[in-house]
N, C-alpha and C positions, 0 to 999 in steps of 0.2 A: 262156963260150959260151952259157949259158942267157940271159944278158942280151942278147946280140946276137940270138939267135933270137926273144926276146920283142919286141925293137925291130923286127926284120925283119918279124914277123907283125903287130905292133901298128900300125905306121905305115900300111900299106894299109887296115886296118880303120878307123883314124881318118880317113884321107882319104875313104873311102867314106861314112862317117857325115857328114862335113862337106859332101860333095857332095850327099847326100840332103837335108840340112837346107837347103842353098842352093836346090835345086830346089823344095822345099816352100815356102820363103820367096818364091820367084819366083811360084809359083801364088797365094800369099796376097796378095802385092802387086798382082798382076794383077786379082784379085777386087776389091780396094779401088778400083783404077783404074776398073774397069768400073762399079762402083756409083756413081762420080762422073761418069760419062759424061753430058754435057749433052743427049744425044739421047734419054734415057730419060724417065720420068714426071716426075722432079724433077731439074733441073740446079742449078748454083750460079752465083752472080754472079761478076764478075771478081775479087773478093777471095777467093772460095772459101769464104766463111763464111755466106752466106745462100742458102737454097733458093729456086729459081725454079719456078713452076708452068707446065709446058709441056704442050701437047697440044691436041687440037681442042676447040672450044667446044660446049656443049650446045645443043640447039634449043629455042627458047621458043615455046609456044602458049598461047592464052587469056590472054596478058599485055598485052592492049590493042593499039592500033595502033602499029607500029614500036617494039617493046620492044628493049632492047639488053642484051647480056651481055658482060662482060669477065672471062674466066676459062676454066676447063676443067671436066671432070667432077668434079674434086676440090675446087675452090674458085673463088669468083669473086663478082662483084657484078652484080645484075640491076637495070635501071631499067625500071619498068613503063611501057608506052606510054600514049597517050591513049585515051579511049573504052573503058575497061575493061569496063564493063557486067556481066560475070559475076563480078567481084570475086575473081578467082583467077589463078593462074599455074602453068603446067605446065613443068617443067624436064626435058626429055627428054635423057638422057645420050647423048653421041656413041657411046659403047661401053658396053653393059650390063655391070654388075658381076656377078660369079659368085654373090653373095648380096646381099641388100639391104644397102647400106652404112649406117653410122651417120652421120647428117647433123645439122648444127646450122644453123638459119636465124636470122638476126638482122635485124629490120626497123630501118632507120635512123630512121624516124618510125613509131612503132607504131600500126597501124590498129586499128580495133575488131575484137575477136575473132579474132586471128591463129591459124591452125592449119596444120599440114602433116603429110604422111605420105610415107614413103619406100618405094620398091620397087627391084628390080634395074635397071629401065630408066629411073628418074627420080624426081623429087620433085614432089609436088603441094601447092602452097601456096594457102590461101584466107583470106578475111577478110570481115567484114560491115560494113555502114555505107556510107560514101561511096565513089565511084570514087576510086582513089588513083593517078591518073596522075602519073608522075614519082617515085613511091615507089621507094626503093632497098632491095633485099633482098640481104644478104650471106650466102653459104652456104659451108659447109665439110663435105665428105663424106670419110669414111675407111672403107676396106673391112674386112670381116670375112673370115676365112679359111674 
C-alpha cells in the first residue's frame, strides 16, 4: 500500500517537474532564436555561421567631395572623397551610443600623422600631409555598457 501511495503521489510531481522543465526550455530556445533574428543589429548569413552587419550607415562630413561609406555604426569602410582640404573626416553615427564606444580605425594606405578620437555621437579622424582623396579607412566600434 505504501508503494502504491508513493507512486500515486510521485507520478504527478514528476510530471509537474517535467512540464516546468519543458516550459523553461521553450523560453530558453525562444531566447536563442530571438538572438539570431536577422532584423537585429547582427544577422547571420544563409549558412548561419557568419555575422552580418545590418543597420543604417553613419553620416560623413569633412571627408572631401562625395565620400562614401559601406557599413553601419558598428563597422564599415569609408572612402575619402576628392578635394579634402581639411585633412580630416567626421563619422557621425546614425544612432548615438550610450557611452563612447571603443573604436579601431585602420587606414588602408597610412597617411602622415593619422589620429582619431571617439565620442558617443561619432569618430573624428585626421591626418597631416597631402590631401588623401580615395583613401580607405576601415573602422570597427564596439560599445561599452
